C-alpha positions as CSV (number, residue, x, y, z in Angstrom):
1,M,20.0,-15.1,-7.6
2,S,22.0,-14.1,-4.5
3,L,19.3,-12.4,-2.3
4,W,20.2,-11.1,1.1
5,T,17.7,-9.7,3.6
6,I,18.5,-6.6,5.7
7,I,16.8,-6.4,9.0
8,P,17.4,-3.1,10.9
9,V,16.8,-3.3,14.6
10,K,16.3,-0.5,17.1
11,P,17.6,-0.9,20.6
12,L,15.2,-3.5,22.0
13,Q,15.2,-2.0,25.5
14,Y,13.7,1.2,24.1
15,A,11.6,-0.2,21.3
16,K,7.9,0.4,20.8
17,S,7.7,3.6,22.7
18,R,4.3,4.4,21.1
19,L,2.9,1.5,23.1
20,S,4.0,3.0,26.4
21,T,0.4,3.9,27.3
22,V,-0.7,0.3,27.2
23,L,2.4,-1.8,27.9
24,E,5.0,-1.7,30.6
25,P,8.7,-1.4,29.6
26,E,9.4,-5.1,30.2
27,Q,6.4,-6.0,28.1
28,R,7.6,-3.8,25.2
29,F,11.0,-5.4,25.4
30,L,9.6,-8.9,25.4
31,L,7.4,-8.1,22.4
32,A,10.1,-6.4,20.4
33,Q,12.5,-9.3,21.0
34,A,9.9,-12.0,20.1
35,M,9.0,-10.2,16.9
36,F,12.6,-9.8,15.9
37,R,13.3,-13.5,16.5
38,H,10.3,-14.4,14.5
39,V,11.2,-12.3,11.5
40,L,14.8,-13.5,11.5
41,S,13.8,-17.1,11.9
42,V,11.4,-16.9,8.9
43,V,14.2,-15.4,6.8
44,M,16.8,-17.9,7.8
45,Q,14.5,-20.8,7.0
46,A,13.6,-19.4,3.5
47,G,15.3,-21.4,0.8
48,S,15.3,-18.5,-1.6
49,V,17.3,-16.3,0.7
50,T,21.1,-16.4,0.6
51,G,21.5,-14.9,4.1
52,A,20.5,-12.2,6.5
53,L,22.3,-9.1,7.6
54,V,21.1,-7.5,10.9
55,I,22.2,-3.9,11.5
56,S,21.7,-2.4,14.9
57,R,23.5,-0.5,17.7
58,D,22.0,-2.9,20.2
59,T,24.5,-5.5,21.3
60,K,21.6,-7.8,22.5
61,A,20.0,-7.7,19.1
62,L,23.3,-8.4,17.4
63,A,23.9,-11.4,19.7
64,I,20.4,-12.8,18.9
65,A,21.2,-12.4,15.2
66,R,24.5,-14.3,15.5
67,E,22.7,-17.0,17.6
68,L,20.2,-17.5,14.7
69,G,22.9,-17.6,12.1
70,A,22.7,-14.1,10.6
71,K,25.6,-11.8,9.8
72,T,25.7,-8.5,11.8
73,L,26.7,-4.9,11.3
74,Q,27.3,-2.6,14.2
75,E,25.4,0.7,13.7
76,S,26.9,3.9,15.0
77,A,25.1,5.8,17.8
78,E,24.6,8.8,15.5
79,S,23.2,6.9,12.6
80,N,19.5,6.7,11.6
81,L,17.6,4.3,9.5
82,N,18.2,5.4,5.9
83,P,22.0,5.8,6.2
84,A,22.1,2.5,8.1
85,L,20.3,0.7,5.3
86,L,22.5,2.3,2.7
87,R,25.6,1.1,4.6
88,A,24.2,-2.4,4.8
89,T,23.4,-2.4,1.1
90,M,27.0,-1.3,0.2
91,V,28.3,-4.2,2.2
92,L,26.0,-6.6,0.4
93,R,27.0,-5.2,-2.9
94,A,30.6,-6.0,-2.0
95,W,29.5,-9.5,-1.2
96,R,28.1,-9.7,-4.8
97,A,24.4,-9.7,-3.8
98,D,22.0,-9.5,-6.8
99,A,19.1,-8.2,-4.7
100,V,18.3,-7.1,-1.2
101,L,15.1,-7.5,0.8
102,V,14.6,-5.0,3.6
103,L,12.3,-6.2,6.3
104,P,11.4,-4.4,9.6
105,A,11.8,-6.4,12.8
106,D,8.2,-6.0,13.9
107,L,6.2,-8.2,11.5
108,P,4.9,-10.9,14.0
109,F,2.9,-12.8,11.4
110,I,5.1,-12.8,8.3
111,N,5.8,-16.4,7.1
112,G,7.8,-18.3,4.5
113,D,5.0,-18.0,1.9
114,D,5.4,-14.2,2.0
115,I,9.1,-14.5,1.3
116,V,8.4,-16.9,-1.6
117,Q,5.8,-14.5,-3.1
118,L,8.0,-11.5,-2.7
119,V,10.9,-13.2,-4.5
120,S,8.7,-14.6,-7.2
121,L,7.6,-11.1,-8.2
122,S,11.1,-9.8,-8.5
123,K,12.6,-9.1,-12.0
124,E,15.7,-7.5,-13.3
125,R,15.7,-3.8,-12.4
126,S,12.6,-3.9,-10.2
127,I,11.4,-3.3,-6.8
128,V,8.8,-5.4,-4.9
129,I,7.1,-3.4,-2.2
130,A,4.5,-4.1,0.5
131,T,2.9,-1.4,2.6
132,D,1.2,-1.3,6.0
133,S,-2.4,-1.2,6.9
134,E,-2.6,2.5,6.4
135,Q,-0.8,2.3,3.0
136,D,1.7,4.8,4.3
137,G,4.9,3.0,5.3
138,T,7.1,0.4,3.7
139,N,6.9,-3.0,5.3
140,A,8.9,-5.0,2.8
141,L,11.1,-3.7,0.0
142,L,13.0,-6.0,-2.4
143,V,15.4,-4.0,-4.6
144,R,17.1,-5.6,-7.6
145,P,19.9,-4.7,-8.1
146,P,20.9,-3.4,-4.7
147,G,21.0,0.4,-4.5
148,A,18.7,0.8,-7.5
149,I,16.7,3.3,-5.5
150,E,17.4,5.5,-2.6
151,Y,15.9,4.5,0.8
152,T,13.5,7.1,2.1
153,Y,11.9,5.4,5.0
154,G,9.7,7.4,7.3
155,A,6.1,8.6,7.1
156,G,4.9,8.3,3.5
157,S,7.7,6.1,2.4
158,Y,5.5,3.7,0.4
159,A,4.5,6.4,-2.1
160,R,8.1,7.9,-2.2
161,H,9.7,4.5,-3.0
162,I,7.3,3.8,-5.8
163,K,7.7,7.3,-7.2
164,E,11.5,7.1,-7.3
165,A,11.4,3.7,-8.9
166,E,9.0,4.9,-11.6
167,Q,11.1,8.0,-12.2
168,K,14.2,5.8,-12.7
169,G,12.4,3.5,-15.1
170,I,12.5,0.6,-12.6
171,A,9.6,-1.8,-12.6
172,V,7.3,-1.8,-9.6
173,Q,5.6,-4.8,-8.2
174,R,3.2,-4.5,-5.3
175,Y,2.7,-7.3,-2.8
176,E,-0.3,-7.4,-0.5
177,S,-0.8,-9.7,2.5
178,P,-2.4,-9.2,5.8
179,R,0.7,-10.7,7.4
180,T,3.0,-8.1,6.0
181,S,0.6,-5.2,6.5
182,L,0.4,-5.7,10.3
183,D,3.4,-4.1,12.0
184,I,3.0,-3.3,15.7
185,D,3.5,0.4,16.4
186,V,0.4,1.8,18.1
187,P,-2.2,0.5,20.5
188,A,-4.7,-0.4,17.7
189,D,-2.0,-2.6,16.2
190,L,-1.5,-4.3,19.5
191,H,-5.2,-5.0,19.9
192,M,-5.2,-6.7,16.5
193,Y,-2.1,-8.7,17.5
194,Q,-3.8,-9.8,20.7
195,R,-6.9,-11.0,18.8
196,I,-4.8,-13.1,16.5
197,I,-2.7,-14.5,19.3
198,A,-5.8,-15.5,21.2
199,K,-6.6,-18.0,18.5
200,G,-3.7,-20.1,19.7
201,Q,-1.8,-20.5,16.5
202,H,1.3,-18.5,17.3
203,S,2.6,-19.9,20.6
204,H,6.1,-18.6,19.9
205,L,4.8,-15.0,20.4
206,P,3.9,-13.5,23.8
207,S,0.3,-12.7,24.8
208,L,0.5,-9.3,26.5
209,A,-2.2,-7.9,28.7
210,P,-2.3,-4.2,28.3
211,A,-1.4,-2.2,31.4
212,Q,-4.3,0.1,30.6
213,D,-6.5,1.0,27.7
214,E,-5.4,3.9,25.5
215,N,-8.6,5.7,26.3
């Protein structure tokens, strides 16, 4: 199976704006860049993945992607996430991909075992989906074949993606892991991140002292 991963990346300089009450701009940039590098490195080292396609309007993010061996796609300034993902998917269909795995760039603890498990759950005409800690967003989405469902990322996307797959008669496999459920968006996520980092098992990720507490 030819499986490509799509990683959309927002401009790193402006990433993680919801952490602005607890992190300085330089800290947010450092965190966003480190998480992106981690996710992409995990994907590039996964034996079951054919390749990675990073789509972004950020030239820095695209340069990092090429440095790590990924293909890149320049996103237009007016684009938003769902059209960008559709564009990337159409490119991969032209490259004869059998399946696509969409991963966000802010999963600091995802590892190779997660990729293996996601792929192992995939079947013909199916989606494999993982949500966040609130069971609201979509933190991993493996679609086989590419384009089998419409991307509807945003608040409540987990339920929407499942509903659309079911309406189209596409099998749904749910994947659960604490590593894929923790994306870093709000101060509570950052506190959980810091507690994990403090255990000393993720030296490639930065330890960030909050500028102030959100309270």
